[in-house]
C-alpha positions as CSV (number, residue, x, y, z in Angstrom):
1,M,-124.3,194.0,-42.0
2,T,-126.4,196.9,-42.4
3,E,-125.3,200.5,-41.5
4,R,-127.1,199.8,-38.3
5,H,-124.5,197.6,-37.6
6,N,-122.0,199.3,-38.2
7,R,-123.7,202.3,-36.1
8,I,-123.3,199.6,-33.1
9,L,-119.8,198.4,-33.8
10,E,-118.8,201.8,-33.9
11,T,-120.6,202.4,-30.5
12,L,-119.1,199.7,-29.1
13,A,-116.0,200.7,-30.0
14,Q,-116.2,204.0,-28.1
15,N,-117.7,202.7,-24.9
16,K,-116.7,199.5,-25.0
17,R,-119.6,198.3,-23.1
18,M,-123.1,199.5,-23.1
19,E,-126.8,198.7,-21.8
20,V,-128.9,197.3,-24.3
21,A,-131.7,199.6,-23.3
22,I,-129.5,202.8,-24.2
23,L,-128.0,201.6,-27.0
24,A,-132.2,200.9,-28.5
25,T,-132.9,204.7,-27.3
26,I,-129.4,206.1,-29.1
27,L,-130.2,204.2,-32.2
28,E,-134.0,205.1,-32.0
29,V,-135.1,201.5,-32.3
30,S,-137.1,198.8,-30.5
31,Q,-135.4,196.5,-28.1
32,V,-136.4,193.9,-29.8
33,T,-135.0,195.4,-32.7
34,I,-131.5,195.6,-31.0
35,R,-131.3,192.2,-29.4
36,K,-131.4,190.9,-33.4
37,D,-128.9,192.8,-34.4
38,L,-126.8,191.6,-31.3
39,D,-127.4,188.3,-31.8
40,F,-126.5,188.6,-35.7
41,L,-123.2,190.8,-34.3
42,E,-122.3,188.0,-31.7
43,E,-122.9,185.2,-33.9
44,K,-120.6,187.0,-36.2
45,G,-118.0,187.2,-33.4
46,L,-117.9,190.9,-33.3
47,I,-119.2,191.2,-30.2
48,R,-120.0,189.4,-26.8
49,R,-123.7,189.2,-25.0
50,E,-124.0,189.7,-20.8
51,H,-127.2,189.9,-19.5
52,G,-128.5,193.2,-20.2
53,F,-125.5,194.4,-22.5
54,A,-123.6,194.3,-25.0
55,L,-119.2,194.2,-25.5
56,F,-117.0,195.2,-27.7
57,G,-115.2,192.4,-28.9
58,S,-115.4,189.0,-28.7
59,F,-113.7,185.8,-26.8
60,D,-110.7,186.5,-29.5
61,D,-108.4,189.1,-30.4
62,V,-109.2,188.6,-34.1
63,G,-112.4,189.0,-33.3
64,K,-112.0,192.3,-31.7
65,R,-109.7,193.4,-34.0
66,L,-112.1,192.8,-37.0
67,A,-114.6,195.1,-34.8
68,F,-112.5,197.8,-35.4
69,H,-112.9,200.2,-38.1
70,Y,-115.1,197.7,-39.4
71,D,-116.7,199.2,-42.6
72,I,-113.3,200.5,-43.6
73,K,-112.2,197.1,-43.7
74,R,-115.3,195.5,-45.2
75,R,-115.2,198.3,-48.2
76,I,-111.5,197.6,-48.9
77,A,-112.4,193.5,-49.0
78,Q,-115.2,194.6,-51.6
79,E,-112.4,196.2,-54.0
80,A,-110.2,193.3,-53.6
81,A,-112.8,191.1,-54.2
82,K,-113.0,192.0,-58.0
83,L,-109.5,190.8,-58.4
84,V,-111.0,187.2,-58.4
85,E,-113.4,185.5,-60.8
86,D,-115.6,182.7,-60.1
87,E,-114.1,179.6,-60.1
88,E,-111.5,180.3,-58.8
89,T,-108.4,179.2,-56.1
90,V,-107.1,181.7,-53.6
91,M,-105.0,181.3,-50.7
92,I,-106.0,183.7,-47.8
93,E,-104.1,184.7,-44.4
94,S,-105.5,184.8,-41.2
95,G,-106.5,189.0,-40.2
96,S,-109.4,191.0,-39.9
97,C,-109.4,192.4,-43.4
98,C,-108.8,189.1,-45.1
99,A,-111.8,187.4,-42.9
100,L,-113.9,189.7,-44.6
101,L,-112.2,189.4,-48.1
102,A,-112.9,185.6,-47.6
103,E,-117.0,186.5,-46.3
104,E,-116.9,188.6,-49.6
105,L,-115.6,185.9,-51.5
106,A,-118.0,183.3,-50.4
107,Q,-121.4,185.9,-50.6
108,T,-120.6,186.6,-54.0
109,K,-117.8,184.1,-56.1
110,R,-119.3,180.8,-57.5
111,G,-117.3,177.7,-57.2
112,I,-114.6,179.6,-55.1
113,T,-112.0,177.7,-53.4
114,I,-110.3,179.6,-50.4
115,V,-106.8,177.8,-48.8
116,T,-106.2,179.7,-45.4
117,N,-104.6,178.7,-42.4
118,S,-107.3,180.8,-40.1
119,A,-109.3,178.8,-38.1
120,F,-111.4,182.1,-37.8
121,I,-111.7,182.6,-41.1
122,A,-112.8,178.9,-41.9
123,N,-115.7,179.5,-39.0
124,Y,-116.2,183.2,-40.0
125,I,-117.4,182.1,-43.5
126,R,-119.0,178.8,-42.7
127,H,-122.6,179.9,-43.8
128,A,-121.8,181.8,-46.8
129,P,-123.8,180.1,-49.8
130,Y,-120.7,179.7,-52.3
131,G,-117.4,178.5,-52.1
132,K,-115.5,175.5,-50.2
133,T,-112.6,176.0,-47.9
134,V,-109.7,174.5,-47.1
135,L,-108.5,174.4,-43.8
136,L,-104.2,174.1,-43.6
137,G,-103.2,172.2,-41.1
138,G,-100.4,173.1,-38.4
139,E,-99.3,174.1,-34.6
140,Y,-102.6,176.0,-33.6
141,Q,-102.2,179.5,-32.1
142,N,-105.3,180.1,-29.5
143,H,-105.2,184.0,-29.3
144,S,-105.4,184.3,-33.4
145,Q,-106.9,180.9,-34.5
146,V,-104.2,180.6,-36.7
147,M,-102.1,177.1,-38.0
148,T,-98.2,178.0,-38.1
149,G,-94.8,175.4,-38.2
150,P,-93.5,173.3,-40.5
151,M,-96.9,171.6,-41.3
152,V,-98.2,174.2,-42.4
153,R,-95.6,174.7,-45.7
154,K,-95.8,171.0,-46.0
155,Y,-99.8,171.3,-46.9
156,A,-99.5,174.3,-48.7
157,E,-97.4,173.2,-51.1
158,V,-100.0,171.1,-53.1
159,F,-101.8,174.3,-53.8
160,M,-101.2,176.3,-56.4
161,S,-103.0,179.3,-56.1
162,E,-102.4,182.6,-59.2
163,K,-103.2,185.0,-55.6
164,F,-102.3,185.5,-51.4
165,F,-104.3,187.9,-50.0
166,I,-102.6,189.1,-46.5
167,G,-102.9,191.6,-44.2
168,A,-100.1,193.8,-42.1
169,D,-99.0,194.9,-38.8
170,G,-96.5,197.4,-40.2
171,F,-94.2,198.8,-43.2
172,T,-91.0,199.9,-43.8
173,E,-89.3,201.0,-47.1
174,R,-86.1,198.8,-46.4
175,F,-87.9,195.6,-45.3
176,G,-91.6,195.7,-46.7
177,F,-94.6,194.2,-44.6
178,T,-93.4,193.4,-41.4
179,G,-95.7,191.3,-38.4
180,R,-95.7,190.9,-35.1
181,D,-95.5,187.4,-34.7
182,H,-92.8,185.2,-36.2
183,L,-94.4,182.0,-36.5
184,R,-97.2,183.9,-38.2
185,A,-94.5,185.6,-40.3
186,Q,-93.4,182.6,-41.5
187,A,-96.7,180.7,-41.8
188,V,-97.4,183.8,-44.9
189,R,-94.1,183.1,-46.5
190,D,-94.0,179.5,-46.4
191,M,-97.6,180.0,-48.2
192,A,-96.4,182.8,-50.5
193,E,-93.8,180.0,-52.3
194,N,-96.9,179.0,-54.7
195,A,-98.4,182.0,-54.8
196,Q,-98.1,183.8,-58.6
197,Q,-99.2,187.5,-57.0
198,I,-99.2,188.8,-53.5
199,V,-101.8,191.2,-52.5
200,V,-101.8,193.0,-49.2
201,L,-105.2,194.6,-47.4
202,T,-104.1,196.7,-44.5
203,E,-106.1,200.0,-43.0
204,S,-103.8,203.3,-43.4
205,E,-102.9,203.0,-39.9
206,K,-100.8,200.1,-40.9
207,F,-98.6,202.5,-42.4
208,F,-97.2,204.4,-39.4
209,R,-96.1,201.2,-37.3
210,Q,-93.4,198.4,-37.7
211,G,-93.8,195.2,-37.2
212,V,-90.9,192.7,-36.0
213,E,-90.0,190.2,-38.4
214,G,-90.6,191.1,-42.6
215,L,-93.5,189.2,-44.4
216,V,-93.2,190.3,-47.8
217,R,-91.0,192.8,-49.8
218,T,-92.2,195.9,-51.8
219,E,-90.9,193.7,-54.8
220,H,-92.8,190.4,-54.9
221,T,-96.4,192.4,-54.1
222,A,-98.3,192.8,-56.6
223,A,-101.0,194.9,-54.8
224,V,-101.7,197.0,-52.0
225,F,-105.6,197.3,-50.9
226,T,-106.1,200.5,-48.1
227,D,-107.6,203.5,-47.6
228,D,-106.9,207.2,-48.8
229,K,-105.5,208.2,-45.7
230,I,-102.3,206.2,-46.6
231,P,-98.9,208.6,-46.6
232,L,-98.7,210.4,-50.2
233,E,-94.4,209.1,-50.0
234,I,-95.8,205.6,-49.4
235,D,-98.1,205.3,-51.8
236,M,-95.6,207.0,-54.4
237,F,-92.6,204.4,-53.3
238,L,-95.0,201.9,-54.1
239,T,-96.7,202.7,-56.9
240,E,-92.5,203.5,-58.1
241,R,-91.9,199.8,-57.2
242,N,-94.9,198.8,-60.1
243,V,-97.2,198.0,-57.1
244,E,-101.0,198.9,-57.5
245,V,-102.2,200.9,-54.9
246,F,-106.0,200.5,-54.4
247,K,-107.6,202.9,-52.1
248,V,-111.5,202.7,-50.5
249,P,-112.1,206.7,-48.9
250,V,-112.5,207.3,-45.9
251,T,-115.7,208.3,-44.7
252,R,-116.6,209.3,-41.3
253,I,-119.6,207.9,-39.6
254,S,-121.3,210.1,-37.0
255,S,-121.2,208.1,-33.7
256,P,-124.4,207.4,-32.6
257,V,-123.6,209.3,-29.1
258,E,-122.5,212.0,-30.8
259,V,-126.4,211.9,-32.9
260,A,-128.1,211.5,-30.1
261,A,-126.0,214.5,-28.4
262,S,-126.7,217.0,-31.2
């Protein structure tokens, strides 16, 4: 991903749908170049194309979430990847930050094995040069492209993993990290049974929200990777409970629309 790709995503996140010719003008590149960029982003599942137009989001919910705040999520994933060594086996649950982590690992860690219940992740990293993906079986959720149900637990039992990376939809001091879907939440808890460490990847805005069901309690969390907009009281709450908090800086990228207007 290049800086221009990030600017395209930021622009489409604001405008939802734009003409290819206008995007080329805003970014000061040829239409041939912008079409190549859009082809790349569509292949990644981050946007979709219509005749003469580019649209924010893909045909699936995961792709839409991944494109939103992409740059922050990518940097969170890059920091989390530093925990993993070559030849390691890790479990990764569904989620946009987790998809970018899987991509980073599959591109930089030799001999990595990724165990996941996310068909989206398995497809997202299929062209990466390194690594092996093990997709757990289960009941398939069309909208999230995730495997859920008792089969996930059964298949996860055969894998012993030092690290299990998960996303989150919310957080409370009482219940810890939370999710919005009870089937996916149960899958997370099942996969966590054989993991030595649970690591959470999430943007700081999730700490202002609360999901409907618990994923993992604070005392069972080894580390959190987020951005530096995490509320100070939550940062202190986690640190006091021996949870390592890693924060990437939030650098606001000027929108191409704003640049063109200035």
